N, C-alpha and C positions, 0 to 999 in steps of 0.2 A: 613390396619388400616383407619378408616374413618376420614375425616376432617370436623370439624364444622366451619363455618365461621360465626363469630359474630361481625356486625359491630355498632359501637358505635361512638357518638361524643366525641373528645378529651376533650372537655370541659365539657361533661357531666358525664362521669364515669371514675374514676382514675384507677391506675394498681391495686390496692387493691380490687376494685369491680369487674374488670375483672377476676382477679385471682379467687375470690369467685365463680363467674358464671362458670368458668372453672372447678372449683373443683367440682361444683354440676353435671357435665356432665362426671366426671371422671369415673363412673361406666360403661360408655360405651367405655372406653379406646380410647377416641378421641383427636384430636390435636384441641386447640382453637387458631383461628387466628383473630387477631384484625386488620382487613384492610379493605378498602372500597371495596364494590363489584360492578361489572361492571352493575348488575341490577340496581344500583343506578342512573347511567348515563342514563340508557334505561327509568326508571320511569321518570326522569325530562324531557326527550324529550318527553314522551307522554302526559305529563300534561301541559307542557309549553305553554304560549300563544304565544310565538315566531313561533310556529308551523305552523301558518297560513301564514307567510311570507316568510320562508326559508326552504330549503332543505339543502342537504350536501355542503359544501364549495367547490368551484371549484378552480383548478389552473387557473393562468393568462393566458388568452387566447393568449397573444402577446408571451408567451414563445415558442420557437422554438422547434418542435418535435424532439425527440431524435431519432436517426437512428433505435435504439433498442426498441423504446416505441412500446407497443402493444395496445395503445389507440389513438382514433380520439377524440380530445376534441375541441369543438367550444362553447365559453362561451361569452355573451355579443357582439354579432355580429348583424349587421343590417341584416334583412332577405335576402335583395337583394345581400349581400356580403357572403352568406353561400357557401362555396365550399369545401365539404368533401374530393374530390379527390386531391385538392391542399393541403390540410392539411395532407393528406397520404404522399404526396411527394414521395420520392424514395423508400418508404417501400413497400413491397409486401402486398397486401390485404390479403393474405393467413395468415399473422402473426397477424391480428389485432384481438383482443379479446374483445374490449369494445368501444362503440361508445356514446359519451355524447354530447348533444346539448342542452344548458341551458339557460335560460335569453335572447333568440333570437328573441322574439315577432314573432316566426315561427308559421303561421296558417296552416290550413289543406291543402291548395293548395300547399304551400311552401313545405311543408313536403312530399307531394305526389311527387312533382318534384324532390326532394332531394332522395327519395327511387328509384326513375327511373334511377338516375345515379348511385346510388350504386349498383343496380342490374347489372350492366354492368360489375361487377368485382366479383370474388368469394369471400367469407368471411365464410370459413368452420370452423375457429375457434372463431368466433364471439358469445360470451356468454352473454354480457350484453349491452342493450340498453336503454339509459337514455334520454329522451327527456322532463323531467320535466320542469315546470316554462316556458311555452310558451303559444300559444293561440291555439294549435291543438285542432280541433273538426270537427264533422260532418261525414257523411258516406265517403266522400272521405278520410279522415283520416284513417277510419277503413280498408278501401280497401288497402290503402297504407301499413298499419300494416301487412294485411294478406300477402301482396306481399313480405314484408321483411322477415316475418318468414318462408314463403315458399321457399325463395332463401337462406336464412341463417339458416339452420335447427338446428344449435347448440344453438341458443338463449334460455337461461333459465331465465333470469332476464329481466323483461320489467317494466321500471319505466315511468310512465304517469302522474305523480301527478302533481297539480296545472296547469291544462289546461282547455279545454273547452269541454271534452269528456263526451256524455251520453252514457249509458250502451248498448244502442240501436246501436251506432255507432260501436261496436265491433262485431256485428252480422257476420260481414264478415269474422271473424275468423273462423266461422264454416265450410267455403267453401274451406279453404286453405289445408286441409287433413293433413298428417304428420307434416307439418311445425310447428304446434303448440304443438305437443307432448312433446317438450323438455321444456316448460315453467314450471317453478317451482315458481317464486316469481312475482306477480302482484301488482303493485303499482298504485292505483286509487285515491289516496288522493286529498281532495279539488277540485273534479271535480263535474259539475252539473250532476251527473248520471242519475237524474230522467227523465222519459220520459214525452215529452210534449204531450198534447192530440192529436196533430196531426199525431202522430207517433203510436198511440194505434189502431191497427186494420185497418190502412189505408195506402194506398200506396201513398208516396208524390213524386212530381216531381223529387227531388233529389235522390230517391231510385229506380226510374223507372227501371233503367238497372241492377239493382242488382239482383243476383240470389236467394238471401234470399228471403224466403216466409213471406211476412211482414203481411199477413192476418192469419198466424198461431198464436195461442194463446201465451200468454206471458210466461206461464209455460213451453210451447214446446221449444220456441227458446232459453230461459235461461238454459234449460235442455242440449240443444245442445251445447250452448256456454260453459257451464262448462264441458261437455263431451269432447270437443275438447282440453281439457288441463287435461289429465289423470294424470299428474305428478305434479300437483300444490300442494304446501306446504304452501305458505304464500300469503295472501291477505290482503293488506292494504287500508283501505277505511276512515281513519280519516277525519273528516270536510267535508267530501262528502254531496252534497245535492240530497237526494233520497226519493222517495215516499216509504211509510212504507210497502206497499204490494209488491213493487218491491225488497226492501231491504229484506223481508222475504222470498221470493221466491228465490232470489239469494243465501242467506245463506243457506237456507234448501237444494237447489240442491247441493252445495258444500259439505255439511256434509253427505248427503245420497249417493253421489256418489264417496266421496274421503275419505275412512277410516283412511288415514295415513296423513290428512291434519294436520299441525302443528301450524299455527297462522292464527288467523282473528282479525284484528284491527280495531275496531269500535269507536275510542275516538272522543270526541268533536262532537257527533251527536245530542245532546238534547234529548237522549231517556227518560229523567227523565220526560219530558212533552208529552211521547208517551209511556206509561207504557203497553198499550195492545199490542204494537209492541215488546216490551220485553217478555211478555208473550208467543207471537206466535214464538219468536226467540228461546226461550228455549225449546218449545215444540218439536222442531226439533233435541234436543240434548239427548231426553230420549231414551235410548236403547229398542229395541224390545225384547231383551233377556238379562236379568240381568246378566247372566253369560259371556255375551260378553267381550272379552279382552278390557282392558282401552285404548281408542283413545288417541293419543298424543296432543290433541289440547289445544292450549293455547288462551283463548278469552280474549281481551283486551277491557275493558269497561270504561276505566278511562276517567274523566271529563264529565260525562253525567248526573250529577245532580240526579241520581237515588233516592237517600235519603233511608230511612228505608222502603219505600213502594215498591222501585224496589227491595231491598234486599228479602222482603217478596215473592215477585214474583219467584225470582231466587230459594229461599230455598225450595218453595213448588212446583217447576216445575218437580223434580225427574231427573233433568238433571244430565249426567255423563260426566265429562271431566277431563283433568289432571291438568290444570292451569287456574287461573282467576285472572284478574286483576281488582279491584273495587276503584283503588286509586282516591281520589278528587271527591267523591260522596256524601258528607255531610252525611255520616253514623254515628249514635249515637249509645250508649250502646245498645239501643233496636235492632238495626240492627245487632250488634255484637252478640247478644244473639240469633237471628234467624240464623246467620251463624253457631254458635256452635252446634245447634240442626241439621243443615244440613249436617256438615262436615263428620259425620260418614259414611253416606250413598252416600255422592258425590264422593267419592274416589279421590279427589283433592289431588294432591302432592304439589302444589304451590299455595299461596294465597298472593296477594299484596293489602294491605290495607292503604298505607302510605297516608297522607294528608287528614285524616278524622277526626282528632281532638276530639276522643271519650274519651281520657284520661284514667286514672286508672280504672274507673267504666266499661268503654268498655272492657277493658282487663280482668276484673273479669267476665264480661258476655261471653266474647270469649272463656275463659278458663273452663267454666262451663261443667261438664260431667254428663252423665246419673248415677245415683247413683248406678245402677247395675254393672257399669264398675269397679269401685273401682282400684284393682291392678291387674286388667286382664293381663294375658301374652302378648296379642296382644294390640299395641297402640290404643287409642281412636280415633285418626284420622291417615291418612296416609301423612300428611304434612311432607315434608322435607325442605320445603322453606316457610319462612313467612316475609313479610314487613311491619315494623311499623314505618317507617321514618315519622317524624313530625306528631305525633299523641297525643300531649300533655300528654306524659307520665312521671311519676314521679317514685321516688324511690320504690313505692309500686309495680309498674308493674314490676320491676326487681325481686322482692321477688315472685311475683305471677308467674312469667314465670319459675323462677328456680324450685319453688315447682311443678308446672304442669310437667315439662320434668322429674323430679325425679319420678313422678307419672305415668309416661308412656302416657302421653297426646298425644305426637307426636314423631316420629323418626326424630326430627328436626336436619338438616345439615346446614342450613343457616338461621341466624336471623338478620335482618336489623333494628337497631333502631336509625339510625342518627337524628340529629336536633330535639331531645326532650330536650329543655332547663329546663324543671322542674325536672330533675334529677340533684341531687347535685353533685359537684366535689367530696365531702367525702362519697358518698354512700357507704352504706355497705349491702350486701345481706344476710339474714338470712337463713343459711343452715338447 
């Protein structure tokens, strides 16, 4: 039996309204659940302004490590006091699975020295390295990362957010062989990833001893960098500073080389003012063969101020992906209409439109269908998840959504309409 998750604000829709919506879906023999979705928390995290200053909260660094702990955690410690082996204590390094060094003002040289010490001990079970919120950057940091990855070959999560890394600093990862093959999640959020002019096609003094060919074209070394991580599924780049051409090259390399890439996070990049870049990004998501299996990619473009112009580029691109987040992008009913026209061919199964404030008129535009569809046996769209939190929706939106689902607009399993205060507590849905 299928389960439909219907998320609504408690102050907006009463039990009678919920029962009516559930009734409209009863033809599908489904269970209606009035509960908060974890996607709501994810959505808040992707659009919250506090993203720029904090990552996950860490435990107090003064806490004595348990003899059974599988984590080395160094938080808010002066760089000169960093001692991972002291934190390891009497535990065997073979048992450690996670290394966290956060908010320690560690630069590239400090990190390199720390890696040298770590590599004197075996870490066969280390799967997570989190050095976010430091000052790590430069080619020396890249070489240290390559050394650590080659030494601890089971690392699959690499969190480098809120540092001073350029994408060029990661070139060293192409030289460490199988050590990078296990990386699945790469967090590059809030880093100055763009190349400086001195690093484009030139050998600088700091790279003089590197085995990486800096004279090679950007496309070539980006391709090698992506190829060095064949198992990667998640790439986070929110709030990063990156040149348009480098961003497009990197994303195209990821989507071309990895058919099973699951998530690319491009929130807060200001792409609304760089619509040519948006067009180039989506050109890489157009399948060469329309019959190709649907890739599992979720592209997150939240808080980019794309507006209706950005939606038009997306809708006309011919891109095919499974999930798209367009939350907090100033989309109006005009953009919603464009999305409605694109949805049948997009093959999207999940669409997040929260915080766009297009109101009931936007819902009317979004739910519009080709007149030839009518009551076709197949759904008009493939959406199983739709996010409409904080979109200024009223009672009319609930009625339209109910009617659309009854007319086979989408095989919806999750509908999120939290924080829509225009819905009256005594709302009634006309079935």
